[in-house]
BAVEXKE-685031 format. One line per field, with one value per atom (N, C-alpha, C): residue in three letters; x, y, z; residue number from 1. Coordinates in steps of 0.001 Angstrom, whole numbers, m for minus. Layout:
residues N
resn	(ala/...);
x	(X/...);
y	(Y/...);
z	(Z/...);
resi	(NUM/...);
END
This chain:
residues 238
resn	(unk/unk/unk/unk/unk/unk/unk/unk/unk/unk/unk/unk/unk/unk/unk/unk/unk/unk/unk/unk/unk/unk/unk/unk/unk/unk/unk/unk/unk/unk/unk/unk/unk/unk/unk/unk/unk/unk/unk/unk/unk/unk/unk/unk/unk/unk/unk/unk/unk/unk/unk/unk/unk/unk/unk/unk/unk/unk/unk/unk/unk/unk/unk/unk/unk/unk/unk/unk/unk/unk/unk/unk/unk/unk/unk/unk/unk/unk/unk/unk/unk/unk/unk/unk/unk/unk/unk/unk/unk/unk/unk/unk/unk/unk/unk/unk/unk/unk/unk/unk/unk/unk/unk/unk/unk/unk/unk/unk/unk/unk/unk/unk/unk/unk/unk/unk/unk/unk/unk/unk/unk/unk/unk/unk/unk/unk/unk/unk/unk/unk/unk/unk/unk/unk/unk/unk/unk/unk/unk/unk/unk/unk/unk/unk/unk/unk/unk/unk/unk/unk/unk/unk/unk/unk/unk/unk/unk/unk/unk/unk/unk/unk/unk/unk/unk/unk/unk/unk/unk/unk/unk/unk/unk/unk/unk/unk/unk/unk/unk/unk/unk/unk/unk/unk/unk/unk/unk/unk/unk/unk/unk/unk/unk/unk/unk/unk/unk/unk/unk/unk/unk/unk/unk/unk/unk/unk/unk/unk/unk/unk/unk/unk/unk/unk/unk/unk/unk/unk/unk/unk/unk/unk/unk/unk/unk/unk/unk/unk/unk/unk/unk/unk/unk/unk/unk/unk/unk/unk/unk/unk/unk/unk/unk/unk/unk/unk/unk/unk/unk/unk/unk/unk/unk/unk/unk/unk/unk/unk/unk/unk/unk/unk/unk/unk/unk/unk/unk/unk/unk/unk/unk/unk/unk/unk/unk/unk/unk/unk/unk/unk/unk/unk/unk/unk/unk/unk/unk/unk/unk/unk/unk/unk/unk/unk/unk/unk/unk/unk/unk/unk/unk/unk/unk/unk/unk/unk/unk/unk/unk/unk/unk/unk/unk/unk/unk/unk/unk/unk/unk/unk/unk/unk/unk/unk/unk/unk/unk/unk/unk/unk/unk/unk/unk/unk/unk/unk/unk/unk/unk/unk/unk/unk/unk/unk/unk/unk/unk/unk/unk/unk/unk/unk/unk/unk/unk/unk/unk/unk/unk/unk/unk/unk/unk/unk/unk/unk/unk/unk/unk/unk/unk/unk/unk/unk/unk/unk/unk/unk/unk/unk/unk/unk/unk/unk/unk/unk/unk/unk/unk/unk/unk/unk/unk/unk/unk/unk/unk/unk/unk/unk/unk/unk/unk/unk/unk/unk/unk/unk/unk/unk/unk/unk/unk/unk/unk/unk/unk/unk/unk/unk/unk/unk/unk/unk/unk/unk/unk/unk/unk/unk/unk/unk/unk/unk/unk/unk/unk/unk/unk/unk/unk/unk/unk/unk/unk/unk/unk/unk/unk/unk/unk/unk/unk/unk/unk/unk/unk/unk/unk/unk/unk/unk/unk/unk/unk/unk/unk/unk/unk/unk/unk/unk/unk/unk/unk/unk/unk/unk/unk/unk/unk/unk/unk/unk/unk/unk/unk/unk/unk/unk/unk/unk/unk/unk/unk/unk/unk/unk/unk/unk/unk/unk/unk/unk/unk/unk/unk/unk/unk/unk/unk/unk/unk/unk/unk/unk/unk/unk/unk/unk/unk/unk/unk/unk/unk/unk/unk/unk/unk/unk/unk/unk/unk/unk/unk/unk/unk/unk/unk/unk/unk/unk/unk/unk/unk/unk/unk/unk/unk/unk/unk/unk/unk/unk/unk/unk/unk/unk/unk/unk/unk/unk/unk/unk/unk/unk/unk/unk/unk/unk/unk/unk/unk/unk/unk/unk/unk/unk/unk/unk/unk/unk/unk/unk/unk/unk/unk/unk/unk/unk/unk/unk/unk/unk/unk/unk/unk/unk/unk/unk/unk/unk/unk/unk/unk/unk/unk/unk/unk/unk/unk/unk/unk/unk/unk/unk/unk/unk/unk/unk/unk/unk/unk/unk/unk/unk/unk/unk/unk/unk/unk/unk/unk/unk/unk/unk/unk/unk/unk/unk/unk/unk/unk/unk/unk/unk/unk/unk/unk/unk/unk/unk/unk/unk/unk/unk/unk/unk/unk/unk/unk/unk/unk/unk/unk/unk/unk/unk/unk/unk/unk/unk/unk/unk/unk/unk/unk/unk/unk/unk/unk/unk/unk/unk/unk/unk/unk/unk/unk/unk/unk/unk/unk/unk/unk/unk/unk/unk/unk/unk/unk/unk/unk/unk/unk/unk/unk/unk/unk/unk/unk/unk/unk/unk);
x	(m9028/m10096/m12104/m11920/m13801/m14186/m15390/m15813/m17178/m17678/m18763/m17791/m16320/m15735/m15615/m15953/m15496/m15662/m14899/m15125/m15207/m14629/m14234/m12619/m12585/m11161/m10523/m9344/m8947/m7959/m7809/m6431/m5184/m5330/m3593/m3662/m4586/m4019/m3716/m2184/m1895/m2359/m2479/m2461/m3765/m5212/m5943/m6460/m5800/m5930/m5571/m4566/m3692/m4806/m5332/m6179/m7610/m7984/m9349/m8745/m7268/m6437/m6025/m6306/m5594/m6939/m8374/m9138/m9812/m9629/m10380/m9507/m7904/m7331/m7394/m7920/m8203/m9240/m10690/m11358/m11480/m10498/m10478/m10074/m8576/m7595/m8550/m9781/m10674/m11189/m11752/m12848/m12247/m10929/m9391/m9350/m8953/m8865/m9717/m10837/m12390/m12432/m12580/m12141/m11290/m9985/m8940/m8991/m9713/m9362/m10429/m11183/m11901/m11395/m10398/m9693/m8093/m7599/m6796/m6600/m5356/m5817/m6032/m7118/m8013/m7363/m5812/m5260/m4641/m4943/m4723/m5635/m7105/m8295/m8426/m8129/m8080/m7501/m5818/m5049/m5615/m5761/m6502/m7582/m8851/m9876/m9290/m8381/m7767/m7177/m6160/m6037/m6540/m7955/m9063/m9566/m9710/m10041/m9451/m7887/m6913/m7441/m7438/m7518/m9003/m10031/m11594/m11911/m11056/m10951/m9738/m8953/m8304/m8641/m9474/m10134/m11764/m12336/m13258/m12520/m11561/m10674/m10339/m9798/m9162/m10565/m11694/m12992/m13032/m12885/m13187/m11987/m10860/m9895/m9477/m10070/m10142/m10959/m11892/m13128/m12728/m12119/m11345/m10680/m9813/m8576/m9261/m9730/m10261/m11332/m11541/m12977/m12286/m11496/m10751/m8936/m8316/m6964/m6128/m6540/m5386/m5819/m4345/m3945/m5352/m5896/m6633/m6141/m5205/m4300/m5134/m6376/m7311/m7618/m8331/m8921/m7615/m6227/m4992/m5317/m5281/m4444/m5510/m6880/m8002/m7465/m7340/m7409/m6178/m4637/m3594/m4041/m4861/m4888/m5885/m6816/m7265/m6306/m5655/m5350/m3721/m2867/m1594/m1994/m2509/m3282/m3383/m4389/m4524/m3296/m2176/m1321/m498/m60/377/m37/m1426/m2147/m1972/m1650/m1020/422/1511/2732/1867/1380/464/m25/m897/m1580/m689/m273/670/1626/1755/2602/1998/996/m174/m544/m435/m1261/m300/1582/2376/2270/1915/1948/3452/3819/4805/4245/5101/4788/4755/4823/4167/3247/3384/2886/2165/778/273/941/1677/2720/3507/3857/4377/3300/2006/841/1146/1036/575/1959/3020/4226/4024/3232/3314/2364/1406/177/678/1279/2066/2692/3660/4307/3762/2757/1909/1281/463/m2/742/2253/2853/3090/3463/4363/3454/1899/516/404/m45/m369/545/1944/3065/3116/3157/2764/1908/795/m205/m720/372/35/1190/2036/3240/2718/1638/1573/81/m577/m1786/m1667/m21/384/m275/m449/m590/450/1792/2474/3836/5182/5963/6656/6413/6910/8114/8684/9735/10191/9280/8595/7619/6921/6093/7260/8017/8633/9614/10491/11281/10502/9006/8339/7817/7613/7331/8023/9301/10365/10753/10650/11066/9836/8464/7944/7744/8174/8812/9600/10724/11977/11595/10448/10245/9951/8951/8059/8907/10372/11573/11894/12343/12850/12352/10770/10177/10064/9772/9643/11595/11884/13600/14687/14305/15362/14113/12769/11887/11681/10358/9874/9124/8847/7886/8934/10120/11409/11714/12390/12672/11623/10701/9554/9662/9549/9293/11363/12346/13283/13371/12241/12595/11641/10950/9496/10335/11555/12920/11966/12271/11768/10798/10225/8911/7992/7509/6542/7654/7876/8897/7932/6597/5890/5540/5678/5344/6623/6950/8690/9020/8337/8658/8020/6632/5511/6085/6959/7253/8393/8806/10168/9591/8855/8995/7704/7026/5972/6936/7827/9026/9567/10195/10761/9747/8561/7782/7783/7360/7210/8788/9679/11420/11663/11790/11700/10521/9707/8075/7956/7460/7392/8138/9502/9952/9864/9800/8699/8084/7176/6426/6940/8251/9012/9884/10426/11156/10312/9200/8247/7921/8131/7672/8835/10222/11254/11672/11760/12122/10875/9207/8331/8408/8312/8655/9204/10745/11977/12725/12862/13708/12952/11796/11247/11092/11430/11878/11342/9578/8876/6890/6349/4906/4082/2872/1933/1554/1051/964/2152/3511/4390/4206/3724/4227/2904/1058/601/767/1004/1562/2392/3694/4015/3730/2922/1907/840/407/m452/41/1181/2080/2076/2608/3749/2169/946/112/m273/m286/m933/409/1506/2900/2275/2622/3021/1557/556/m1271/m1531/m1595/m1665/m876/616/1839/1682/1852/1632/550/m670/m1439/m1311/m865/m219/664/1566/2749/2269/1119/282/m553/m1239/m1208/m856/412/1436/1819/2529/2344/1095/m35/m1416/m1361/m1587/m1259/77/961/1952/2014/1543/1475/544/m1239/m2292/m1554/m1022/m385/110/1168/2500/1599/564/m786/m1043);
y	(m23309/m23394/m23611/m24681/m24434/m23512/m22877/m22663/m22067/m22988/m23064/m22262/m22561/m21699/m20720/m19745/m18521/m17544/m16689/m15904/m16850/m17953/m18388/m18642/m18704/m19355/m20415/m20395/m21467/m21813/m23619/m23839/m23222/m23197/m23184/m21492/m20857/m19422/m19105/m18776/m18464/m16838/m16244/m14541/m14844/m15039/m15126/m15516/m16850/m17696/m16113/m16078/m14636/m13579/m13459/m11699/m12418/m13929/m14391/m14666/m14863/m14942/m13937/m13019/m11755/m10852/m10541/m10274/m11009/m12212/m12868/m12571/m12200/m12186/m10814/m9513/m8189/m8344/m9015/m8439/m9476/m10802/m11138/m9996/m9752/m8806/m7465/m6912/m5890/m6614/m7383/m8160/m7794/m7959/m8945/m7281/m5988/m5124/m4746/m4640/m3873/m4131/m5608/m6322/m6022/m6101/m5795/m4244/m3356/m1745/m1821/m2870/m2761/m3059/m3468/m4111/m3297/m2578/m1200/22/432/1416/2941/3666/4974/5821/5496/6144/5755/4462/3547/3076/3273/3008/3570/5037/5902/4974/4850/4730/2897/1454/492/341/1483/1844/2472/3048/3639/2377/1682/418/m561/m577/m1225/m919/456/1253/346/712/222/m1155/m2200/m3565/m3787/m3191/m3041/m2042/m1403/m470/m1318/m2382/m3069/m4306/m4684/m5861/m6067/m4778/m4486/m4161/m3359/m3325/m4908/m5697/m6945/m7732/m7835/m8260/m7998/m6572/m5911/m6392/m6283/m6554/m8027/m8845/m10257/m10333/m9801/m10549/m9756/m8947/m8079/m8894/m9350/m10649/m12020/m12229/m13486/m13604/m12363/m12590/m12275/m10931/m10037/m10561/m11278/m11819/m10141/m8867/m7693/m7411/m6240/m5814/m4797/m4820/m4071/m2400/m1712/m833/81/801/1568/1401/343/m529/m338/m794/m795/635/1358/2630/3687/3438/3726/3270/1367/1371/2080/1831/2883/4241/5462/6776/6668/5594/5914/5547/3544/3200/3443/4203/5010/6069/6840/7867/7626/6710/5790/5576/5220/4970/5660/6749/8423/8824/9091/9279/8354/7231/6457/6921/7259/7923/9297/10150/11040/10867/10136/9793/8681/7900/7262/8353/9147/10273/11596/12192/12828/11726/10749/10014/9771/9775/9721/10610/11905/13315/14207/13558/14377/15609/16718/18221/18117/16803/16581/17868/18861/19346/18977/20060/19797/19574/20322/20590/19280/18609/16842/15912/15713/15298/15737/17187/17547/17443/17230/16835/15447/14162/13159/13268/13696/13528/14012/15315/15872/14718/14376/13302/11990/11441/10273/10273/11770/12406/12084/12640/12585/11659/10627/9126/8375/8755/7448/8150/9614/10232/9862/9736/9709/8528/7388/6129/5856/6057/5704/6419/8005/8631/7624/7211/6553/4961/3884/2986/3328/4382/4383/4978/5277/6347/6982/8116/9506/10225/9691/10902/9231/9703/8480/7383/6308/5396/5862/6312/7369/8498/9413/10578/9845/8777/8420/7873/6937/6326/7525/8652/9173/10038/10972/11563/10936/9824/8562/8339/7721/7763/9421/10590/11707/11857/11630/11760/10440/9177/8333/8553/8894/9336/10686/11504/12539/12174/11000/10781/9553/9002/8401/9486/10705/11671/12059/12174/12751/11639/10524/10068/9300/9685/9350/10284/11650/13036/14198/14577/15182/15296/16103/16675/14804/14030/12836/12300/12084/11587/11538/13196/13806/13902/13792/13596/12104/11094/9322/9107/9916/10298/10635/11839/12704/12051/10954/10548/8976/8754/7687/6675/6585/5895/6099/7479/7581/6973/6547/5458/5055/3725/2402/1736/1588/1179/1657/3101/3671/4152/3857/4036/2617/1629/205/195/704/762/1524/2647/3687/3381/2696/1986/810/57/m1299/m356/1130/680/1357/2402/2949/1996/771/224/m811/m1009/m1368/m495/650/1504/2010/1273/1641/m175/m1077/m2125/m2950/m2668/m3226/m2642/m1206/m706/m695/m382/m1054/m2149/m2971/m4167/m3069/m2340/m1397/m1150/m26/296/m375/m1446/m2977/m3401/m3572/m4219/m3295/m2204/m790/m1363/m1172/m754/m2404/m3209/m4312/m4960/m4003/m4614/m4147/m2545/m1937/m1506/m1508/m729/m2316/m2932/m4440/m5258/m5339/m6289/m7448/m7635/m8956/m9442/m8666/m9309/m9091/m10114/m9805/m10196/m9740/m9232/m10463/m11152/m12328/m12313/m12108/m12029/m11067/m9766/m8237/m8321/m8557/m8429/m9428/m11022/m11587/m10826/m10386/m9027/m8460/m7335/m6478/m6952/m8349/m8447/m9072/m9838/m10460/m9259/m8242/m6599/m6346/m5685/m5717/m6416/m7789/m8244/m7942/m7927/m7788/m6213/m5153/m3807/m3216/m3655/m3467/m3792/m5284/m5904/m6067/m6310/m6354/m4931/m3929/m2236/m2420/m2624/m2653/m3585/m4912/m5734/m5085/m3838/m3631/m2680/m1456/m1400/m2006/m3150/m4111/m4360/m4722/m5629/m4063/m3102/m1750/m1678/m1598/m1211/m2280/m3682/m4802/m4455/m4596/m4457/m3228/m1918/m753/m1183/m1118/m2162/m2990/m3610/m4670/m4080/m3500/m2644/m1855/m1635/m822/m1491);
z	(m22842/m21472/m22258/m21728/m22396/m22459/m23636/m23470/m23001/m22319/m21073/m19321/m19733/m18469/m18384/m19596/m19391/m18468/m17858/m17017/m15636/m15789/m14114/m14285/m12477/m12974/m12881/m14223/m14501/m13917/m13427/m12586/m13069/m13746/m14638/m14365/m14628/m14124/m13133/m12726/m11333/m11028/m11985/m12019/m11418/m11794/m11611/m10140/m9790/m8293/m7582/m7705/m6862/m7117/m7684/m7454/m6359/m6975/m5936/m4657/m4288/m2866/m2433/m3127/m2406/m1925/m2630/m2672/m782/m1103/72/1493/960/2240/2633/1846/2177/3095/2711/3203/4746/4703/6623/7158/6767/6948/7752/6821/7283/8416/8716/9908/11134/10696/11936/12510/11748/11881/12640/12135/12701/14093/14347/15405/16921/15967/17321/17541/16570/17320/18274/18627/20129/20893/21128/22545/22561/21737/21991/22383/22750/23501/22648/23373/22586/21632/21281/20708/19158/19586/18371/17435/18145/16924/16383/16265/14559/13482/14440/13161/12795/13723/13317/12109/12278/11684/10301/10362/8785/8102/9141/8506/7596/8362/8001/6249/6607/5053/4350/4623/3280/2744/3736/3387/2657/3275/2852/1063/945/m78/m1651/m1363/m1294/m2034/m1034/m1216/m2277/m2382/m3321/m4716/m4675/m5781/m6666/m5935/m6350/m7053/m6196/m7166/m8202/m8167/m10116/m10809/m10313/m10802/m11410/m10494/m10749/m11726/m11925/m12658/m14510/m14271/m15215/m16138/m15123/m15511/m16161/m15619/m15701/m17154/m17319/m18529/m19706/m19539/m20923/m20771/m19905/m19584/m19776/m18934/m19547/m18636/m18236/m17330/m16378/m15582/m14923/m14754/m15530/m15213/m14166/m15002/m14143/m12736/m13033/m11552/m10123/m10674/m9911/m9324/m10078/m10138/m8901/m9323/m8565/m7215/m7102/m5642/m5475/m5559/m5293/m4944/m5388/m5735/m4580/m3518/m2247/m1140/m1590/m240/114/m775/m564/175/m102/895/2346/2545/3371/4835/4028/4089/4884/4082/4086/5860/5564/6804/8239/8724/8924/9960/9087/9657/10554/9795/10850/12009/12053/12731/13989/14117/15186/15573/15182/15582/16451/16031/16812/17721/17269/18712/19989/20046/20432/21380/20657/21632/20982/19675/18805/18311/18024/17775/16468/15175/13797/13436/12521/12178/10666/10128/9306/7973/7562/6535/6414/7210/7003/6273/6495/6066/4328/4417/3001/2130/2506/1806/1652/2280/2084/1413/1147/42/m1597/m1174/m2387/m3006/m2354/m2889/m3557/m2560/m3198/m4627/m4323/m6006/m7370/m6802/m7479/m8208/m7339/m7637/m8500/m8050/m8324/m10080/m10046/m11375/m12585/m12408/m13260/m13529/m12440/m13498/m14155/m13631/m14394/m15330/m15862/m17141/m18013/m17388/m18312/m18087/m17164/m18100/m19081/m18873/m19360/m21174/m21465/m22279/m22815/m21547/m21460/m22320/m21618/m21447/m21809/m21741/m22942/m21209/m21462/m20250/m19420/m20351/m19309/m18714/m18969/m18610/m17071/m17338/m16113/m15027/m15745/m14326/m13799/m14585/m13897/m12508/m13139/m12426/m11184/m11391/m10573/m9463/m9644/m8819/m7911/m8543/m8002/m6356/m7297/m5884/m4706/m5185/m3816/m3289/m4056/m3125/m1991/m2742/m1932/m600/m859/208/1113/905/1637/2391/1331/1880/3676/3570/4491/5226/5091/6397/6996/6470/6822/7882/6753/7013/7322/6807/6953/8166/8362/9341/10260/9379/9764/10292/9950/10386/11660/11643/13525/13907/13710/15159/15243/14568/15601/15957/16012/16752/17510/17825/18908/19904/19458/20757/21447/20842/21576/22483/23383/24370/25284/25031/25568/24711/23285/23074/21874/23189/21830/21172/21445/20529/19123/19163/17881/17193/17752/16802/16426/16830/16584/15074/15071/14325/13247/13271/12376/11472/11977/11442/10700/11280/10014/9044/9438/8246/7464/7717/6979/5807/6465/6091/4763/5021/3884/2873/3007/2167/1374/1565/1016/294/907/529/m115/274/m350/m1306/m1459/m2101/m3638/m3673/m4409/m5411/m5129/m5861/m7562/m7197/m8349/m9267/m8917/m9854/m10275/m10076/m10774/m11492/m11425/m11670/m13577/m13039/m14216/m15472/m14616/m15134/m16205/m15543/m16415/m17445/m17222/m17784/m19256/m18619/m19887/m20557/m20286/m20561/m20910/m20141/m20447/m20893/m21663/m21887/m20949/m20489/m19634/m19083/m18848/m17225/m18677/m18591/m19362/m18801/m19258/m18586/m17114/m17387/m16534/m15139/m16017/m14252/m13619/m14453/m13796/m13049/m13375/m12557/m11629/m10973/m10439/m9293/m9379/m8710/m7987/m9151/m8293/m7039/m7368/m6580/m5297/m5026/m4204/m3077/m3930/m3688/m2770/m3329/m2387/m1509/m1260/m55/965/636/1674/2064/1433/1613/2344/1656/2673/4024/3701/4669/5765/5656/6050/6730/6011/6585/7726/8099/8803/9742/9834/10740/11491/11120/11989/12770/12576/12989/14201/13862/15371/16720/15409/16241/17051/17037/18233/19277/18373/19127/20582/19705/21176/22152/21582/22690/23533/22648/23809/24883/24043/24863/26168/25741/27046/28126/27650/28503/29173/29107/30045/31218);
resi	(1/1/1/2/2/2/3/3/3/4/4/4/5/5/5/6/6/6/7/7/7/8/8/8/9/9/9/10/10/10/11/11/11/12/12/12/13/13/13/14/14/14/15/15/15/16/16/16/17/17/17/18/18/18/19/19/19/20/20/20/21/21/21/22/22/22/23/23/23/24/24/24/25/25/25/26/26/26/27/27/27/28/28/28/29/29/29/30/30/30/31/31/31/32/32/32/33/33/33/34/34/34/35/35/35/36/36/36/37/37/37/38/38/38/39/39/39/40/40/40/41/41/41/42/42/42/43/43/43/44/44/44/45/45/45/46/46/46/47/47/47/48/48/48/49/49/49/50/50/50/51/51/51/52/52/52/53/53/53/54/54/54/55/55/55/56/56/56/57/57/57/58/58/58/59/59/59/60/60/60/61/61/61/62/62/62/63/63/63/64/64/64/65/65/65/66/66/66/67/67/67/68/68/68/69/69/69/70/70/70/71/71/71/72/72/72/73/73/73/74/74/74/75/75/75/76/76/76/77/77/77/78/78/78/79/79/79/80/80/80/81/81/81/82/82/82/83/83/83/84/84/84/85/85/85/86/86/86/87/87/87/88/88/88/89/89/89/90/90/90/91/91/91/92/92/92/93/93/93/94/94/94/95/95/95/96/96/96/97/97/97/98/98/98/99/99/99/100/100/100/101/101/101/102/102/102/103/103/103/104/104/104/105/105/105/106/106/106/107/107/107/108/108/108/109/109/109/110/110/110/111/111/111/112/112/112/113/113/113/114/114/114/115/115/115/116/116/116/117/117/117/118/118/118/119/119/119/120/120/120/121/121/121/122/122/122/123/123/123/124/124/124/125/125/125/126/126/126/127/127/127/128/128/128/129/129/129/130/130/130/131/131/131/132/132/132/133/133/133/134/134/134/135/135/135/136/136/136/137/137/137/138/138/138/139/139/139/140/140/140/141/141/141/142/142/142/143/143/143/144/144/144/145/145/145/146/146/146/147/147/147/148/148/148/149/149/149/150/150/150/151/151/151/152/152/152/153/153/153/154/154/154/155/155/155/156/156/156/157/157/157/158/158/158/159/159/159/160/160/160/161/161/161/162/162/162/163/163/163/164/164/164/165/165/165/166/166/166/167/167/167/168/168/168/169/169/169/170/170/170/171/171/171/172/172/172/173/173/173/174/174/174/175/175/175/176/176/176/177/177/177/178/178/178/179/179/179/180/180/180/181/181/181/182/182/182/183/183/183/184/184/184/185/185/185/186/186/186/187/187/187/188/188/188/189/189/189/190/190/190/191/191/191/192/192/192/193/193/193/194/194/194/195/195/195/196/196/196/197/197/197/198/198/198/199/199/199/200/200/200/201/201/201/202/202/202/203/203/203/204/204/204/205/205/205/206/206/206/207/207/207/208/208/208/209/209/209/210/210/210/211/211/211/212/212/212/213/213/213/214/214/214/215/215/215/216/216/216/217/217/217/218/218/218/219/219/219/220/220/220/221/221/221/222/222/222/223/223/223/224/224/224/225/225/225/226/226/226/227/227/227/228/228/228/229/229/229/230/230/230/231/231/231/232/232/232/233/233/233/234/234/234/235/235/235/236/236/236/237/237/237/238/238/238);
END
């Protein structure tokens, strides 16, 4: 790259371009969700606004991560985990919010279980990637946190409450199922990238960051779109 272009996008740097596209997409999604929150039923508004917070926080962090990558060309591990430490708990709150809004008798214990699983997953992942502990310990403990979250939304209190609302709140159930699928299939990209990148040596920093960026695009915007779709369908149904 010519010296005078240092700090600017290189048209041959797919990772930098993906950072740029996703940062703008997150900001656009934030505006969309905030505007749409004004046209849905009252009990969906909080969920929509929390979804907008997810994409807003991610958008701000992606602008910093983009500059970090373009200028230094290193993985922005710290920025990425700060982003996840805010947005992932917000996504867990969404499970609690939509079930509570549907009249489900979900207890606060379910919220704390999801939050604890999130903290374990992210803290272990960061400790492993940042070198505070061995990569293997970080991976194993992080996976345990993720499995704990999956257990709660499938077989735990949150999963049981979602199943119990049945036909009474089909839109909530549809949203819950889509969100549950995203954190199962979509989130699997992160540990796979970690595993192949650090243990198999099959993924370099460029590929790993590109994969993480695309995963964030789907898992954050797609997650919130699932809530928006159900909110719109529920509102129109009334």
